[in-house]
Backbone as ProteinMPNN parsed JSONL, in Angstrom:
{"seq_chain_A": "MKKTLLSILICFLTGFCLNAQQVLGKWENTNPQGKVNSIIEIYKKGDKIYGKVHRIMNEEDRDRLCTECEGELKDEPIEGMELMRGLKKEGDEYTGGKIIDPKTGKEYRCKIWLDEDNPDVLKVRGYLAFFYKTKVWHRAE", "coords_chain_A": {"N_chain_A": [[120.595, 33.896, 102.93], [117.781, 33.756, 103.213], [117.631, 34.078, 105.968], [118.614, 36.644, 106.249], [116.674, 38.19, 104.89], [114.461, 37.596, 106.496], [115.327, 38.693, 108.92], [115.451, 41.416, 108.226], [112.741, 41.879, 107.653], [111.579, 41.397, 110.188], [112.788, 43.452, 111.699], [111.729, 45.668, 110.346], [108.931, 45.352, 110.789], [108.857, 45.424, 113.602], [109.785, 48.016, 114.095], [107.733, 49.434, 112.825], [105.516, 48.77, 114.424], [106.352, 49.799, 116.918], [106.54, 52.509, 116.27], [103.875, 53.133, 115.819], [102.912, 53.141, 118.37], [104.027, 55.184, 119.805], [102.729, 57.452, 120.851], [101.481, 56.526, 123.045], [101.482, 56.284, 126.611], [102.794, 58.224, 129.391], [102.343, 61.711, 129.813], [103.465, 65.056, 130.336], [101.504, 67.738, 131.248], [101.663, 71.109, 130.98], [101.591, 74.446, 132.464], [101.358, 77.874, 131.162], [103.746, 78.973, 132.133], [105.458, 76.894, 132.203], [105.377, 75.097, 134.28], [104.647, 71.877, 135.531], [101.4, 70.781, 135.515], [99.823, 68.489, 135.524], [99.877, 64.916, 135.005], [99.192, 63.173, 132.152], [97.827, 60.198, 131.059], [98.068, 58.346, 128.185], [96.383, 55.915, 126.393], [95.481, 52.829, 124.74], [92.355, 51.614, 123.706], [90.628, 49.097, 122.427], [90.497, 49.895, 119.068], [91.044, 52.544, 119.332], [92.326, 55.649, 120.73], [92.773, 56.921, 123.985], [92.782, 59.256, 126.748], [93.638, 59.942, 130.106], [93.511, 61.76, 133.223], [96.187, 61.147, 134.979], [97.659, 61.977, 137.219], [97.358, 64.758, 139.34], [99.465, 67.379, 139.996], [99.598, 69.354, 142.051], [98.942, 68.936, 145.334], [96.769, 70.014, 146.756], [94.825, 70.292, 144.842], [94.076, 67.777, 144.082], [91.71, 66.546, 144.877], [89.762, 67.887, 143.544], [86.676, 68.485, 141.861], [84.895, 68.102, 138.776], [83.112, 70.527, 138.378], [82.039, 72.13, 136.413], [81.543, 70.473, 134.319], [79.258, 68.572, 132.251], [76.518, 66.198, 132.206], [77.441, 62.763, 132.616], [79.96, 63.292, 133.653], [79.719, 65.375, 135.388], [80.525, 66.814, 138.431], [82.388, 64.831, 138.958], [85.54, 63.414, 140.081], [88.473, 65.123, 139.0], [91.07, 64.106, 138.85], [91.96, 61.102, 137.497], [89.99, 61.212, 135.628], [88.705, 60.54, 132.386], [89.704, 62.399, 129.897], [90.249, 62.651, 127.244], [89.114, 61.171, 124.292], [88.332, 58.56, 121.915], [90.099, 58.83, 119.687], [91.439, 58.169, 116.467], [93.928, 56.575, 114.486], [95.328, 58.298, 111.802], [97.271, 58.472, 109.288], [100.113, 60.168, 110.316], [98.909, 61.232, 112.49], [96.481, 61.362, 115.173], [93.108, 61.474, 115.075], [89.681, 62.754, 115.101], [88.613, 62.567, 117.609], [87.539, 63.592, 120.922], [88.104, 66.132, 123.391], [88.092, 67.201, 126.758], [87.988, 70.172, 128.614], [88.626, 70.332, 131.852], [88.463, 72.532, 133.539], [86.629, 74.324, 132.477], [84.623, 72.706, 131.607], [83.994, 72.42, 129.005], [83.761, 70.787, 125.822], [85.792, 69.75, 123.134], [86.599, 69.174, 119.649], [89.324, 67.062, 118.761], [92.8, 66.509, 118.036], [95.902, 64.741, 117.942], [99.474, 64.612, 117.7], [102.846, 63.505, 117.228], [105.739, 65.519, 117.593], [107.656, 66.099, 114.758], [110.403, 66.39, 114.906], [111.103, 65.692, 117.463], [110.344, 62.959, 119.241], [109.551, 62.905, 121.865], [107.861, 64.912, 122.354], [104.569, 65.884, 122.331], [101.915, 67.092, 120.454], [98.882, 68.614, 121.116], [95.785, 69.354, 119.995], [92.901, 71.282, 120.301], [89.709, 71.898, 118.923], [87.246, 74.317, 118.056], [84.811, 74.903, 116.001], [86.209, 76.907, 113.572], [88.271, 77.753, 115.076], [91.176, 77.116, 117.02], [93.363, 75.675, 119.497], [96.628, 74.827, 120.316], [98.405, 72.725, 122.394], [101.5, 71.843, 123.945], [102.799, 68.89, 125.035], [105.072, 67.122, 127.117], [106.938, 64.105, 127.152], [106.616, 62.144, 130.015], [108.97, 61.153, 132.472]], "CA_chain_A": [[119.75, 34.858, 102.26], [116.467, 33.737, 103.848], [117.783, 34.643, 107.307], [118.778, 38.09, 106.092], [115.362, 38.747, 104.569], [113.63, 37.457, 107.686], [115.812, 39.691, 109.879], [115.016, 42.734, 107.751], [111.296, 41.938, 107.828], [111.304, 41.519, 111.624], [113.174, 44.814, 112.094], [110.76, 46.59, 109.767], [107.655, 45.212, 111.489], [109.04, 45.888, 114.975], [109.836, 49.474, 114.014], [106.401, 49.908, 112.47], [104.66, 48.63, 115.604], [106.801, 50.75, 117.925], [106.189, 53.84, 115.802], [102.437, 53.315, 115.981], [102.552, 53.243, 119.77], [104.808, 56.204, 120.478], [101.907, 58.415, 121.576], [101.024, 55.893, 124.279], [102.341, 56.512, 127.769], [102.471, 59.351, 130.272], [102.759, 63.002, 129.27], [103.361, 66.196, 131.248], [100.696, 68.874, 130.818], [102.241, 72.251, 131.693], [100.94, 75.751, 132.347], [102.156, 78.753, 130.287], [105.057, 79.238, 132.726], [106.258, 75.685, 132.08], [105.229, 74.242, 135.463], [103.811, 70.7, 135.256], [100.123, 70.771, 136.239], [99.298, 67.134, 135.656], [100.39, 63.862, 134.136], [98.11, 62.568, 131.383], [98.179, 58.873, 130.54], [97.416, 58.027, 126.915], [96.324, 54.46, 126.264], [94.664, 52.305, 123.644], [91.21, 50.787, 124.074], [90.15, 48.66, 121.115], [91.324, 50.503, 118.018], [91.042, 53.993, 119.555], [93.232, 56.194, 121.731], [92.114, 57.658, 125.063], [93.701, 59.848, 127.703], [93.034, 60.275, 131.395], [94.36, 62.485, 134.161], [96.831, 60.15, 135.829], [98.048, 62.593, 138.486], [97.409, 66.214, 139.467], [100.698, 67.599, 140.739], [99.333, 70.132, 143.257], [98.172, 68.085, 146.256], [95.522, 70.675, 147.148], [93.856, 70.177, 143.748], [93.834, 66.371, 143.723], [90.328, 66.151, 145.171], [88.84, 68.771, 142.828], [85.639, 67.868, 141.04], [84.586, 68.809, 137.534], [81.818, 71.162, 138.64], [81.554, 72.753, 135.177], [81.215, 69.429, 133.338], [77.848, 68.205, 132.134], [76.251, 64.771, 132.021], [78.024, 61.783, 133.54], [81.196, 63.808, 134.248], [79.369, 66.421, 136.347], [80.957, 66.601, 139.817], [83.31, 63.693, 139.072], [86.918, 63.839, 140.355], [89.275, 65.388, 137.801], [92.138, 63.105, 138.832], [91.391, 59.83, 137.058], [88.978, 61.462, 134.593], [89.033, 60.322, 130.979], [89.432, 63.691, 129.279], [90.456, 62.539, 125.8], [88.548, 59.882, 123.9], [87.891, 58.255, 120.563], [91.019, 59.212, 118.613], [91.842, 57.085, 115.56], [95.136, 56.872, 113.717], [95.145, 58.723, 110.417], [98.62, 58.894, 108.898], [100.969, 60.404, 111.479], [98.108, 61.906, 113.502], [95.313, 60.696, 115.74], [92.061, 62.474, 114.892], [88.298, 62.305, 115.225], [88.241, 62.385, 118.998], [87.074, 64.726, 121.723], [88.861, 66.421, 124.603], [87.34, 68.039, 127.686], [88.741, 71.055, 129.501], [87.928, 70.176, 133.129], [88.263, 73.829, 134.206], [85.431, 74.974, 131.939], [83.626, 71.697, 131.285], [83.726, 72.446, 127.558], [84.289, 69.677, 125.028], [86.3, 70.192, 121.837], [87.169, 68.169, 118.758], [90.724, 66.952, 119.15], [93.757, 65.662, 117.324], [97.225, 64.743, 118.554], [100.552, 64.093, 116.865], [104.193, 63.681, 117.745], [106.592, 66.477, 116.904], [108.479, 65.324, 113.819], [111.818, 66.493, 115.269], [111.333, 65.175, 118.809], [109.243, 62.049, 119.585], [109.172, 63.087, 123.264], [106.975, 66.077, 122.371], [103.256, 65.587, 121.765], [101.093, 68.277, 120.221], [97.476, 68.326, 121.387], [95.016, 70.485, 119.46], [91.463, 71.296, 120.494], [89.034, 72.722, 117.915], [85.86, 74.747, 118.17], [84.56, 75.442, 114.653], [87.457, 77.188, 112.864], [89.254, 78.2, 116.059], [91.862, 76.012, 117.681], [94.497, 75.949, 120.38], [97.526, 73.682, 120.372], [99.28, 72.645, 123.567], [102.649, 70.954, 123.799], [103.05, 68.04, 126.196], [106.371, 66.444, 127.072], [106.884, 62.747, 127.684], [107.01, 62.045, 131.423], [110.041, 60.16, 132.683]], "C_chain_A": [[118.373, 34.941, 102.922], [116.534, 34.362, 105.238], [117.902, 36.161, 107.246], [117.438, 38.755, 105.805], [114.427, 38.691, 105.769], [114.024, 38.494, 108.732], [115.349, 41.088, 109.499], [113.517, 42.903, 107.964], [110.93, 42.127, 109.299], [111.641, 42.923, 112.109], [112.158, 45.833, 111.589], [109.443, 46.547, 110.539], [107.749, 45.699, 112.924], [109.057, 47.408, 115.002], [108.481, 50.069, 113.71], [105.478, 49.864, 113.683], [105.053, 49.627, 116.688], [106.403, 52.164, 117.54], [104.71, 54.124, 116.032], [102.062, 53.551, 117.435], [103.3, 54.345, 120.503], [103.969, 57.228, 121.225], [101.428, 57.836, 122.905], [102.007, 56.173, 125.401], [101.885, 57.732, 128.551], [103.125, 60.624, 129.75], [102.534, 64.103, 130.294], [102.569, 67.315, 130.581], [101.169, 70.072, 131.641], [101.391, 73.504, 131.527], [101.813, 76.657, 131.48], [103.552, 79.087, 130.83], [105.967, 78.013, 132.695], [106.195, 74.757, 133.286], [104.273, 73.091, 135.133], [102.571, 70.742, 136.146], [99.648, 69.359, 136.526], [100.038, 66.195, 134.723], [99.176, 63.218, 133.478], [98.603, 61.235, 130.845], [97.37, 58.606, 129.279], [97.517, 56.524, 126.698], [95.386, 54.082, 125.126], [93.564, 51.427, 124.217], [90.552, 50.39, 122.761], [91.067, 49.229, 120.052], [91.399, 52.023, 118.162], [91.972, 54.372, 120.706], [92.425, 57.049, 122.708], [93.173, 58.265, 125.97], [92.975, 60.193, 128.986], [94.041, 61.028, 132.254], [94.916, 61.454, 135.138], [97.149, 60.738, 137.207], [97.982, 64.111, 138.364], [98.566, 66.513, 140.407], [100.483, 68.367, 142.043], [98.416, 69.325, 144.176], [96.829, 68.691, 146.625], [94.431, 70.52, 146.088], [93.462, 68.737, 143.43], [92.404, 65.907, 143.963], [89.299, 67.013, 144.435], [87.887, 67.971, 141.95], [85.4, 68.714, 139.8], [83.186, 69.409, 137.668], [81.214, 71.79, 137.389], [81.168, 71.728, 134.109], [79.717, 69.151, 133.342], [77.724, 66.694, 132.008], [76.942, 63.914, 133.061], [79.312, 62.267, 134.205], [80.943, 64.893, 135.293], [79.738, 65.975, 137.753], [81.796, 65.34, 140.022], [84.713, 64.217, 139.38], [87.69, 64.042, 139.048], [90.423, 64.389, 137.717], [91.502, 61.744, 138.543], [90.379, 59.981, 135.932], [89.526, 61.175, 133.193], [88.673, 61.611, 130.242], [89.615, 63.686, 127.77], [89.913, 61.181, 125.375], [88.28, 59.802, 122.399], [88.803, 58.661, 119.43], [91.406, 57.992, 117.787], [93.043, 57.529, 114.746], [94.773, 57.192, 112.276], [96.48, 59.293, 109.944], [99.5, 59.01, 110.129], [100.22, 61.065, 112.626], [97.034, 60.964, 114.044], [94.216, 61.747, 115.764], [90.688, 61.886, 115.208], [87.835, 62.107, 116.648], [87.743, 63.666, 119.637], [87.999, 64.887, 122.922], [88.037, 67.385, 125.445], [88.323, 68.9, 128.462], [88.035, 71.004, 130.85], [87.701, 71.489, 133.877], [86.967, 74.488, 133.753], [84.294, 73.994, 131.678], [83.307, 71.624, 129.8], [84.43, 71.292, 126.855], [84.655, 70.202, 123.639], [86.652, 68.99, 120.975], [88.667, 68.189, 118.995], [91.526, 66.154, 118.139], [95.094, 65.795, 118.026], [98.231, 64.191, 117.554], [101.881, 64.361, 117.546], [104.915, 64.733, 116.925], [107.542, 65.697, 116.006], [109.963, 65.378, 114.149], [112.135, 65.867, 116.624], [110.162, 64.282, 119.223], [108.839, 62.103, 121.059], [108.319, 64.334, 123.452], [105.69, 65.7, 121.642], [102.49, 66.89, 121.608], [99.635, 67.859, 120.318], [96.678, 69.548, 120.949], [93.535, 70.266, 119.711], [90.837, 72.286, 119.531], [87.632, 73.098, 118.37], [85.567, 75.509, 116.886], [85.902, 75.656, 113.954], [88.58, 77.613, 113.808], [89.9, 76.992, 116.718], [92.975, 76.532, 118.577], [95.319, 74.673, 120.445], [98.387, 73.785, 121.616], [100.389, 71.652, 123.271], [102.826, 70.206, 125.111], [104.392, 67.355, 126.0], [106.242, 65.072, 127.722], [107.381, 62.749, 129.124], [108.055, 60.948, 131.572], [109.62, 59.108, 133.678]], "O_chain_A": [[117.855, 36.031, 103.166], [115.624, 35.082, 105.647], [117.358, 36.871, 108.091], [117.107, 39.773, 106.412], [113.685, 39.638, 106.026], [113.159, 39.104, 109.361], [114.906, 41.855, 110.354], [113.071, 43.961, 108.409], [110.059, 42.936, 109.618], [110.863, 43.524, 112.851], [111.774, 46.749, 112.316], [108.902, 47.591, 110.901], [106.813, 46.327, 113.421], [108.407, 48.02, 115.85], [108.113, 51.099, 114.274], [104.742, 50.817, 113.94], [104.184, 50.236, 117.312], [105.974, 52.939, 118.395], [104.34, 55.239, 116.401], [101.0, 54.108, 117.711], [103.209, 54.427, 121.728], [104.472, 57.831, 122.173], [101.014, 58.582, 123.792], [103.212, 56.286, 125.174], [100.76, 58.209, 128.403], [104.275, 60.629, 129.312], [101.546, 64.092, 131.028], [102.915, 67.778, 129.495], [101.083, 70.05, 132.868], [100.59, 73.62, 130.599], [102.909, 76.252, 131.094], [104.442, 79.445, 130.059], [107.121, 78.087, 133.116], [106.884, 73.737, 133.316], [103.221, 73.304, 134.531], [102.675, 70.739, 137.373], [99.143, 69.061, 137.609], [100.723, 66.615, 133.79], [98.25, 62.773, 134.157], [99.675, 61.159, 130.244], [96.139, 58.637, 129.3], [98.594, 55.937, 126.804], [94.613, 54.899, 124.626], [93.805, 50.602, 125.098], [89.987, 51.231, 122.063], [92.285, 49.063, 120.126], [91.777, 52.715, 117.217], [92.348, 53.541, 121.532], [91.526, 57.793, 122.317], [94.327, 57.837, 125.96], [91.842, 60.674, 128.964], [95.251, 60.945, 132.045], [94.203, 60.955, 136.009], [96.938, 60.089, 138.231], [98.488, 64.684, 137.399], [98.635, 65.954, 141.501], [101.128, 68.058, 143.045], [97.261, 69.063, 143.841], [95.849, 67.965, 146.792], [93.244, 70.608, 146.403], [92.595, 68.51, 142.586], [91.94, 64.97, 143.314], [88.099, 66.883, 144.674], [88.241, 66.937, 141.383], [85.68, 69.913, 139.794], [82.211, 68.873, 137.143], [79.998, 71.966, 137.315], [80.54, 72.077, 133.11], [79.01, 69.453, 134.304], [78.703, 65.998, 131.738], [77.024, 64.28, 134.234], [79.72, 61.709, 135.224], [81.865, 65.287, 136.008], [79.326, 64.91, 138.212], [81.9, 64.84, 141.142], [85.052, 65.334, 138.991], [87.579, 63.246, 138.116], [90.721, 63.877, 136.638], [90.612, 61.299, 139.268], [89.955, 58.987, 135.343], [90.66, 61.526, 132.869], [87.5, 61.889, 129.993], [89.182, 64.616, 127.09], [90.204, 60.164, 126.004], [88.042, 60.802, 121.722], [88.335, 58.825, 118.304], [91.667, 56.918, 118.329], [93.165, 58.693, 114.366], [94.021, 56.468, 111.624], [96.778, 60.464, 110.177], [99.621, 58.059, 110.901], [100.83, 61.423, 113.633], [96.729, 59.925, 113.457], [94.367, 62.792, 116.398], [90.548, 60.706, 115.533], [86.768, 61.536, 116.877], [87.554, 64.684, 118.971], [88.595, 63.924, 123.405], [87.368, 68.273, 124.916], [89.363, 68.419, 128.912], [86.952, 71.572, 130.993], [86.842, 71.558, 134.756], [86.284, 75.134, 134.548], [83.138, 74.397, 131.544], [82.444, 70.851, 129.386], [85.527, 70.879, 127.23], [83.921, 70.995, 123.048], [86.964, 67.917, 121.491], [89.223, 69.215, 119.386], [91.012, 65.252, 117.479], [95.39, 66.825, 118.631], [97.883, 63.403, 116.674], [102.028, 65.303, 118.325], [104.726, 64.828, 115.713], [108.166, 64.735, 116.452], [110.717, 64.505, 113.72], [113.289, 65.548, 116.909], [109.086, 64.796, 119.529], [107.894, 61.428, 121.466], [108.081, 64.764, 124.581], [105.717, 65.258, 120.493], [102.431, 67.697, 122.536], [99.205, 66.889, 119.693], [96.873, 70.645, 121.471], [92.981, 69.217, 119.384], [91.359, 73.383, 119.334], [86.926, 72.3, 118.988], [86.028, 76.637, 116.711], [86.655, 74.702, 113.761], [89.715, 77.811, 113.375], [89.249, 75.972, 116.944], [93.453, 77.658, 118.435], [94.78, 73.578, 120.609], [99.021, 74.811, 121.861], [100.234, 70.744, 122.454], [102.985, 70.816, 126.169], [104.796, 67.048, 124.879], [105.531, 64.901, 128.711], [108.445, 63.295, 129.418], [108.014, 59.938, 130.87], [110.392, 58.197, 133.975]]}, "name": "protein", "num_of_chains": 1, "seq": "MKKTLLSILICFLTGFCLNAQQVLGKWENTNPQGKVNSIIEIYKKGDKIYGKVHRIMNEEDRDRLCTECEGELKDEPIEGMELMRGLKKEGDEYTGGKIIDPKTGKEYRCKIWLDEDNPDVLKVRGYLAFFYKTKVWHRAE"}
């Protein structure tokens, strides 16, 4: 009986921990035509979630700088840039963070969540006041 309860508890806790980390890893960021532009790596630092440009797929763009960015990101390489930062888990979502569009240099409030039907699909939403845009990223293999 004790072994059964212990086994159930271990399975429950393992599943809970794995579920909490499903957003972590590498994700494909695609253009409207479905072509992969870049691979974004989502990782945990402390108790918050961050994302950086792991790889730009077009070799000609790999050395591009964020000329439109301001502050410490101004003229920094886009590949390797931390573009998503400060997200905290809130239920099934990660909210309260910021995301930067390296093409425009604009920063938006951000939240991310896994598609409830497919855990290999991540929804990334950027907000500016009441306006928002949601992108769909697919888990990289």
